[in-house]
C-alpha positions in Angstrom: -9.5 11.1 11.8 -11.5 12.6 14.3 -13.3 16.2 13.4 -15.4 18.0 16.0 -16.9 20.4 12.9 -20.1 21.7 12.2 -19.0 23.7 9.6 -17.2 23.3 6.1 -13.6 24.3 6.1 -13.2 25.3 2.8 -16.9 27.2 2.2 -18.1 27.5 6.2 -21.4 26.3 5.4 -23.5 23.5 7.5 -22.5 19.6 7.8 -24.5 17.5 6.9 -23.8 13.5 8.9 -24.6 10.7 8.2 -23.3 7.2 9.2 -22.3 5.6 5.6 -19.7 2.8 4.1 -16.0 4.0 3.3 -12.7 2.7 1.7 -10.0 2.8 4.4 -7.3 4.3 2.3 -4.3 3.3 4.7 -5.6 -0.3 3.8 -7.0 -0.7 0.5 -9.2 -3.2 0.1 -11.1 -2.4 3.5 -13.8 -0.6 4.0 -15.0 1.0 7.5 -18.6 -0.3 7.6 -21.4 2.3 9.6 -18.3 5.4 9.9 -19.7 9.0 10.5 -19.4 10.5 7.4 -19.7 14.7 7.4 -20.4 15.9 4.1 -20.9 19.2 3.2 -23.9 20.0 0.6 -22.8 23.3 -0.7 -19.4 21.9 -2.0 -19.2 18.1 -1.5 -16.4 18.6 1.2 -16.5 15.3 2.9 -15.0 14.6 6.3 -14.9 10.2 7.5 -14.8 10.2 11.1 -13.0 7.0 11.9 -13.3 6.0 16.1 -11.4 4.7 17.8 -8.5 4.4 15.3 -5.2 3.1 17.0 -8.0 0.6 17.9 -8.5 -0.2 14.5 -5.1 -0.3 13.0 -4.1 -2.8 15.7 -6.4 -5.4 14.6 -5.8 -5.0 11.3 -2.0 -5.4 11.7 -2.9 -8.6 13.9 -5.0 -10.1 11.4 -2.7 -9.1 8.6 0.2 -11.3 11.2 -2.2 -13.9 10.9 -2.5 -14.4 7.5 -1.2 -18.3 5.9 -1.5 -16.2 3.0 1.1 -14.0 1.0 1.2 -10.5 1.9 -0.1 -8.3 -1.0 1.8 -4.7 -1.5 -0.3 -2.8 0.2 -0.2 -5.1 3.8 2.6 -4.9 3.9 2.8 -1.2 3.5 0.7 -0.7 6.1 2.2 -2.9 8.7 6.0 -1.2 7.7 3.3 2.1 8.3 2.0 0.8 11.6 5.1 0.0 13.0 6.6 3.4 11.9 9.7 1.4 9.9 11.3 3.1 7.8 12.5 1.0 4.9 15.6 -0.1 5.7 14.6 -1.1 9.0 11.8 -2.9 7.5 13.8 -5.3 5.5 16.7 -6.0 8.2 13.9 -6.7 10.7 12.7 -9.3 7.7 16.0 -10.5 6.8 16.0 -8.3 3.2 17.1 -5.9 1.3 15.1 -2.5 1.2 14.9 -3.2 -3.3 12.9 -6.4 -2.0 11.1 -4.5 -0.3 10.4 -2.5 -2.5 9.1 -4.5 -5.5 7.1 -6.2 -2.7 
């Protein structure tokens, strides 16, 4: 998410910006290092700026497809979302059933 907010959308106070390490919700287990985080000192609301998010997701997807070990469920969900496939389309691509893919 890219943001240019100077004030909190929740309470209107001025946001404080710091660079932080932040978990990447789209791919659990991935931590973004040194990304700008805008925090409200009043209510605690936070917004994370992820620079070049398309390139980040492409790089993560390439890394996952190069893995020599099995993908875990979160990695499979990330790839399916990145490719913008429905579960049925993704299962067909893999030569599997949607039920099997959902169990992964």
